[in-house]
PyMOL CGO cylinders between C-alpha atoms (Angstrom):
from pymol import cmd
from pymol.cgo import CYLINDER

trace = [
    CYLINDER, 29.56, 39.76, -3.89, 31.22, 37.10, -5.96, 0.3, 1, 1, 1, 1, 1, 1,
    CYLINDER, 31.22, 37.10, -5.96, 30.39, 33.39, -6.15, 0.3, 1, 1, 1, 1, 1, 1,
    CYLINDER, 30.39, 33.39, -6.15, 32.86, 31.02, -4.48, 0.3, 1, 1, 1, 1, 1, 1,
    CYLINDER, 32.86, 31.02, -4.48, 34.40, 28.45, -6.73, 0.3, 1, 1, 1, 1, 1, 1,
    CYLINDER, 34.40, 28.45, -6.73, 34.62, 25.02, -5.11, 0.3, 1, 1, 1, 1, 1, 1,
    CYLINDER, 34.62, 25.02, -5.11, 38.23, 24.15, -4.42, 0.3, 1, 1, 1, 1, 1, 1,
    CYLINDER, 38.23, 24.15, -4.42, 37.94, 20.69, -2.88, 0.3, 1, 1, 1, 1, 1, 1,
    CYLINDER, 37.94, 20.69, -2.88, 37.35, 17.29, -4.43, 0.3, 1, 1, 1, 1, 1, 1,
    CYLINDER, 37.35, 17.29, -4.43, 34.01, 16.56, -6.06, 0.3, 1, 1, 1, 1, 1, 1,
    CYLINDER, 34.01, 16.56, -6.06, 31.76, 13.85, -4.67, 0.3, 1, 1, 1, 1, 1, 1,
    CYLINDER, 31.76, 13.85, -4.67, 31.11, 10.66, -6.58, 0.3, 1, 1, 1, 1, 1, 1,
    CYLINDER, 31.11, 10.66, -6.58, 27.40, 10.10, -7.25, 0.3, 1, 1, 1, 1, 1, 1,
    CYLINDER, 27.40, 10.10, -7.25, 25.99, 6.85, -5.88, 0.3, 1, 1, 1, 1, 1, 1,
    CYLINDER, 25.99, 6.85, -5.88, 22.92, 4.83, -6.72, 0.3, 1, 1, 1, 1, 1, 1,
    CYLINDER, 22.92, 4.83, -6.72, 19.81, 5.58, -4.70, 0.3, 1, 1, 1, 1, 1, 1,
    CYLINDER, 19.81, 5.58, -4.70, 18.68, 2.73, -2.43, 0.3, 1, 1, 1, 1, 1, 1,
    CYLINDER, 18.68, 2.73, -2.43, 15.47, 1.31, -3.83, 0.3, 1, 1, 1, 1, 1, 1,
    CYLINDER, 15.47, 1.31, -3.83, 16.19, 2.43, -7.37, 0.3, 1, 1, 1, 1, 1, 1,
    CYLINDER, 16.19, 2.43, -7.37, 14.45, 5.81, -7.56, 0.3, 1, 1, 1, 1, 1, 1,
    CYLINDER, 14.45, 5.81, -7.56, 13.89, 8.89, -5.42, 0.3, 1, 1, 1, 1, 1, 1,
    CYLINDER, 13.89, 8.89, -5.42, 10.16, 8.32, -4.81, 0.3, 1, 1, 1, 1, 1, 1,
    CYLINDER, 10.16, 8.32, -4.81, 10.66, 4.75, -3.53, 0.3, 1, 1, 1, 1, 1, 1,
    CYLINDER, 10.66, 4.75, -3.53, 13.57, 5.88, -1.35, 0.3, 1, 1, 1, 1, 1, 1,
    CYLINDER, 13.57, 5.88, -1.35, 11.56, 8.72, 0.24, 0.3, 1, 1, 1, 1, 1, 1,
    CYLINDER, 11.56, 8.72, 0.24, 8.48, 6.53, 0.84, 0.3, 1, 1, 1, 1, 1, 1,
    CYLINDER, 8.48, 6.53, 0.84, 10.62, 3.84, 2.46, 0.3, 1, 1, 1, 1, 1, 1,
    CYLINDER, 10.62, 3.84, 2.46, 12.35, 6.36, 4.74, 0.3, 1, 1, 1, 1, 1, 1,
    CYLINDER, 12.35, 6.36, 4.74, 8.98, 7.80, 5.77, 0.3, 1, 1, 1, 1, 1, 1,
    CYLINDER, 8.98, 7.80, 5.77, 7.91, 4.31, 6.79, 0.3, 1, 1, 1, 1, 1, 1,
    CYLINDER, 7.91, 4.31, 6.79, 11.06, 3.77, 8.84, 0.3, 1, 1, 1, 1, 1, 1,
    CYLINDER, 11.06, 3.77, 8.84, 12.95, 1.58, 6.41, 0.3, 1, 1, 1, 1, 1, 1,
    CYLINDER, 12.95, 1.58, 6.41, 16.22, 2.11, 4.58, 0.3, 1, 1, 1, 1, 1, 1,
    CYLINDER, 16.22, 2.11, 4.58, 15.16, 0.68, 1.23, 0.3, 1, 1, 1, 1, 1, 1,
    CYLINDER, 15.16, 0.68, 1.23, 11.92, -1.28, 1.59, 0.3, 1, 1, 1, 1, 1, 1,
    CYLINDER, 11.92, -1.28, 1.59, 8.60, 0.45, 0.97, 0.3, 1, 1, 1, 1, 1, 1,
    CYLINDER, 8.60, 0.45, 0.97, 6.82, -1.14, 3.92, 0.3, 1, 1, 1, 1, 1, 1,
    CYLINDER, 6.82, -1.14, 3.92, 5.95, -0.32, 7.52, 0.3, 1, 1, 1, 1, 1, 1,
    CYLINDER, 5.95, -0.32, 7.52, 7.83, -1.98, 10.40, 0.3, 1, 1, 1, 1, 1, 1,
    CYLINDER, 7.83, -1.98, 10.40, 4.48, -2.98, 11.99, 0.3, 1, 1, 1, 1, 1, 1,
    CYLINDER, 4.48, -2.98, 11.99, 1.64, -4.30, 9.82, 0.3, 1, 1, 1, 1, 1, 1,
    CYLINDER, 1.64, -4.30, 9.82, -1.65, -5.71, 11.13, 0.3, 1, 1, 1, 1, 1, 1,
    CYLINDER, -1.65, -5.71, 11.13, -5.13, -6.69, 10.07, 0.3, 1, 1, 1, 1, 1, 1,
    CYLINDER, -5.13, -6.69, 10.07, -8.36, -5.54, 11.72, 0.3, 1, 1, 1, 1, 1, 1,
    CYLINDER, -8.36, -5.54, 11.72, -12.01, -6.34, 11.01, 0.3, 1, 1, 1, 1, 1, 1,
    CYLINDER, -12.01, -6.34, 11.01, -14.16, -3.23, 11.41, 0.3, 1, 1, 1, 1, 1, 1,
    CYLINDER, -14.16, -3.23, 11.41, -17.92, -3.12, 11.91, 0.3, 1, 1, 1, 1, 1, 1,
    CYLINDER, -17.92, -3.12, 11.91, -18.54, -0.18, 9.58, 0.3, 1, 1, 1, 1, 1, 1,
    CYLINDER, -18.54, -0.18, 9.58, -19.21, 0.11, 5.85, 0.3, 1, 1, 1, 1, 1, 1,
    CYLINDER, -19.21, 0.11, 5.85, -16.21, 0.42, 3.57, 0.3, 1, 1, 1, 1, 1, 1,
    CYLINDER, -16.21, 0.42, 3.57, -17.49, 3.81, 2.35, 0.3, 1, 1, 1, 1, 1, 1,
    CYLINDER, -17.49, 3.81, 2.35, -17.11, 5.20, 5.89, 0.3, 1, 1, 1, 1, 1, 1,
    CYLINDER, -17.11, 5.20, 5.89, -13.78, 3.52, 6.60, 0.3, 1, 1, 1, 1, 1, 1,
    CYLINDER, -13.78, 3.52, 6.60, -11.69, 3.77, 3.42, 0.3, 1, 1, 1, 1, 1, 1,
    CYLINDER, -11.69, 3.77, 3.42, -11.09, 7.52, 3.53, 0.3, 1, 1, 1, 1, 1, 1,
    CYLINDER, -11.09, 7.52, 3.53, -9.54, 7.22, 7.03, 0.3, 1, 1, 1, 1, 1, 1,
    CYLINDER, -9.54, 7.22, 7.03, -6.85, 4.82, 5.81, 0.3, 1, 1, 1, 1, 1, 1,
    CYLINDER, -6.85, 4.82, 5.81, -4.91, 6.34, 2.90, 0.3, 1, 1, 1, 1, 1, 1,
    CYLINDER, -4.91, 6.34, 2.90, -2.03, 3.86, 3.03, 0.3, 1, 1, 1, 1, 1, 1,
    CYLINDER, -2.03, 3.86, 3.03, -4.01, 0.71, 3.80, 0.3, 1, 1, 1, 1, 1, 1,
    CYLINDER, -4.01, 0.71, 3.80, -5.71, -2.14, 2.01, 0.3, 1, 1, 1, 1, 1, 1,
    CYLINDER, -5.71, -2.14, 2.01, -9.47, -2.13, 2.70, 0.3, 1, 1, 1, 1, 1, 1,
    CYLINDER, -9.47, -2.13, 2.70, -11.82, -4.96, 1.62, 0.3, 1, 1, 1, 1, 1, 1,
    CYLINDER, -11.82, -4.96, 1.62, -15.59, -5.09, 2.14, 0.3, 1, 1, 1, 1, 1, 1,
    CYLINDER, -15.59, -5.09, 2.14, -17.05, -8.16, 3.88, 0.3, 1, 1, 1, 1, 1, 1,
    CYLINDER, -17.05, -8.16, 3.88, -20.68, -7.15, 3.95, 0.3, 1, 1, 1, 1, 1, 1,
    CYLINDER, -20.68, -7.15, 3.95, -22.55, -3.89, 3.43, 0.3, 1, 1, 1, 1, 1, 1,
    CYLINDER, -22.55, -3.89, 3.43, -21.74, -3.02, 7.05, 0.3, 1, 1, 1, 1, 1, 1,
    CYLINDER, -21.74, -3.02, 7.05, -18.23, -4.40, 7.66, 0.3, 1, 1, 1, 1, 1, 1,
    CYLINDER, -18.23, -4.40, 7.66, -14.75, -4.47, 6.18, 0.3, 1, 1, 1, 1, 1, 1,
    CYLINDER, -14.75, -4.47, 6.18, -11.21, -5.76, 6.75, 0.3, 1, 1, 1, 1, 1, 1,
    CYLINDER, -11.21, -5.76, 6.75, -8.32, -3.31, 6.93, 0.3, 1, 1, 1, 1, 1, 1,
    CYLINDER, -8.32, -3.31, 6.93, -4.64, -4.22, 6.62, 0.3, 1, 1, 1, 1, 1, 1,
    CYLINDER, -4.64, -4.22, 6.62, -2.49, -1.26, 7.58, 0.3, 1, 1, 1, 1, 1, 1,
    CYLINDER, -2.49, -1.26, 7.58, 0.94, -0.36, 8.80, 0.3, 1, 1, 1, 1, 1, 1,
    CYLINDER, 0.94, -0.36, 8.80, 2.58, 2.01, 11.24, 0.3, 1, 1, 1, 1, 1, 1,
    CYLINDER, 2.58, 2.01, 11.24, 5.90, 2.71, 12.93, 0.3, 1, 1, 1, 1, 1, 1,
    CYLINDER, 5.90, 2.71, 12.93, 4.63, 0.99, 16.08, 0.3, 1, 1, 1, 1, 1, 1,
    CYLINDER, 4.63, 0.99, 16.08, 1.84, -1.31, 17.27, 0.3, 1, 1, 1, 1, 1, 1,
    CYLINDER, 1.84, -1.31, 17.27, 0.52, 1.55, 19.41, 0.3, 1, 1, 1, 1, 1, 1,
    CYLINDER, 0.52, 1.55, 19.41, 0.38, 3.80, 16.36, 0.3, 1, 1, 1, 1, 1, 1,
    CYLINDER, 0.38, 3.80, 16.36, -1.50, 1.15, 14.44, 0.3, 1, 1, 1, 1, 1, 1,
    CYLINDER, -1.50, 1.15, 14.44, -4.07, 0.84, 17.25, 0.3, 1, 1, 1, 1, 1, 1,
    CYLINDER, -4.07, 0.84, 17.25, -4.44, 4.62, 17.37, 0.3, 1, 1, 1, 1, 1, 1,
    CYLINDER, -4.44, 4.62, 17.37, -5.40, 4.67, 13.68, 0.3, 1, 1, 1, 1, 1, 1,
    CYLINDER, -5.40, 4.67, 13.68, -8.22, 2.22, 14.34, 0.3, 1, 1, 1, 1, 1, 1,
    CYLINDER, -8.22, 2.22, 14.34, -9.40, 3.70, 17.65, 0.3, 1, 1, 1, 1, 1, 1,
    CYLINDER, -9.40, 3.70, 17.65, -10.04, 7.09, 16.11, 0.3, 1, 1, 1, 1, 1, 1,
    CYLINDER, -10.04, 7.09, 16.11, -12.99, 5.61, 14.19, 0.3, 1, 1, 1, 1, 1, 1,
    CYLINDER, -12.99, 5.61, 14.19, -14.95, 4.88, 17.41, 0.3, 1, 1, 1, 1, 1, 1,
    CYLINDER, -14.95, 4.88, 17.41, -16.59, 1.76, 15.96, 0.3, 1, 1, 1, 1, 1, 1,
    CYLINDER, -16.59, 1.76, 15.96, -16.45, -1.90, 17.03, 0.3, 1, 1, 1, 1, 1, 1,
    CYLINDER, -16.45, -1.90, 17.03, -13.49, -3.85, 15.65, 0.3, 1, 1, 1, 1, 1, 1,
    CYLINDER, -13.49, -3.85, 15.65, -11.64, -7.16, 16.06, 0.3, 1, 1, 1, 1, 1, 1,
    CYLINDER, -11.64, -7.16, 16.06, -7.91, -7.75, 15.75, 0.3, 1, 1, 1, 1, 1, 1,
    CYLINDER, -7.91, -7.75, 15.75, -7.16, -10.46, 13.19, 0.3, 1, 1, 1, 1, 1, 1,
    CYLINDER, -7.16, -10.46, 13.19, -3.39, -10.41, 13.71, 0.3, 1, 1, 1, 1, 1, 1,
    CYLINDER, -3.39, -10.41, 13.71, -0.53, -10.62, 14.27, 0.3, 1, 1, 1, 1, 1, 1,
    CYLINDER, -0.53, -10.62, 14.27, -0.04, -11.56, 17.92, 0.3, 1, 1, 1, 1, 1, 1,
    CYLINDER, -0.04, -11.56, 17.92, 2.09, -8.45, 18.55, 0.3, 1, 1, 1, 1, 1, 1,
    CYLINDER, 2.09, -8.45, 18.55, -0.89, -6.24, 17.77, 0.3, 1, 1, 1, 1, 1, 1,
    CYLINDER, -0.89, -6.24, 17.77, -3.08, -8.17, 20.22, 0.3, 1, 1, 1, 1, 1, 1,
    CYLINDER, -3.08, -8.17, 20.22, -0.36, -7.93, 22.87, 0.3, 1, 1, 1, 1, 1, 1,
    CYLINDER, -0.36, -7.93, 22.87, -0.11, -4.17, 22.36, 0.3, 1, 1, 1, 1, 1, 1,
    CYLINDER, -0.11, -4.17, 22.36, -3.89, -3.87, 22.77, 0.3, 1, 1, 1, 1, 1, 1,
    CYLINDER, -3.89, -3.87, 22.77, -3.74, -5.91, 26.02, 0.3, 1, 1, 1, 1, 1, 1,
    CYLINDER, -3.74, -5.91, 26.02, -0.98, -3.67, 27.35, 0.3, 1, 1, 1, 1, 1, 1,
    CYLINDER, -0.98, -3.67, 27.35, -3.01, -0.54, 26.64, 0.3, 1, 1, 1, 1, 1, 1,
    CYLINDER, -3.01, -0.54, 26.64, -6.11, -1.98, 28.31, 0.3, 1, 1, 1, 1, 1, 1,
    CYLINDER, -6.11, -1.98, 28.31, -4.05, -2.26, 31.50, 0.3, 1, 1, 1, 1, 1, 1,
    CYLINDER, -4.05, -2.26, 31.50, -2.67, 1.27, 31.11, 0.3, 1, 1, 1, 1, 1, 1,
    CYLINDER, -2.67, 1.27, 31.11, -6.16, 2.67, 30.63, 0.3, 1, 1, 1, 1, 1, 1,
    CYLINDER, -6.16, 2.67, 30.63, -7.46, 0.86, 33.70, 0.3, 1, 1, 1, 1, 1, 1,
    CYLINDER, -7.46, 0.86, 33.70, -4.60, 2.30, 35.77, 0.3, 1, 1, 1, 1, 1, 1,
    CYLINDER, -4.60, 2.30, 35.77, -5.29, 5.80, 34.48, 0.3, 1, 1, 1, 1, 1, 1,
    CYLINDER, -5.29, 5.80, 34.48, -8.83, 5.87, 35.85, 0.3, 1, 1, 1, 1, 1, 1,
    CYLINDER, -8.83, 5.87, 35.85, -9.43, 7.77, 39.11, 0.3, 1, 1, 1, 1, 1, 1,
]
cmd.load_cgo(trace, "trace")
């Protein structure tokens, strides 16, 4: 076997969107071309201590209200995905906003009612 020598034109390097490889990869994972943010971001108040909640939300901002409650601001690719993150905790919660998150919750309430026998 012998290595093949490239015979065609060489490519011209271009700047990475976002400035560096890590920012570019994180942005792409979140569904964006260059911004390191999720397309859907919402805020939820959760009736559970921050110590129980924080480990479930790696890429979220979690603030304690009281010893037994906290506020979580998190993102996802969709409003349904964002709700799924919160529902897996199986604790009481309230949607703070935005309206799109509340509308997604309303739509899923109807779907769940229709799914019952």
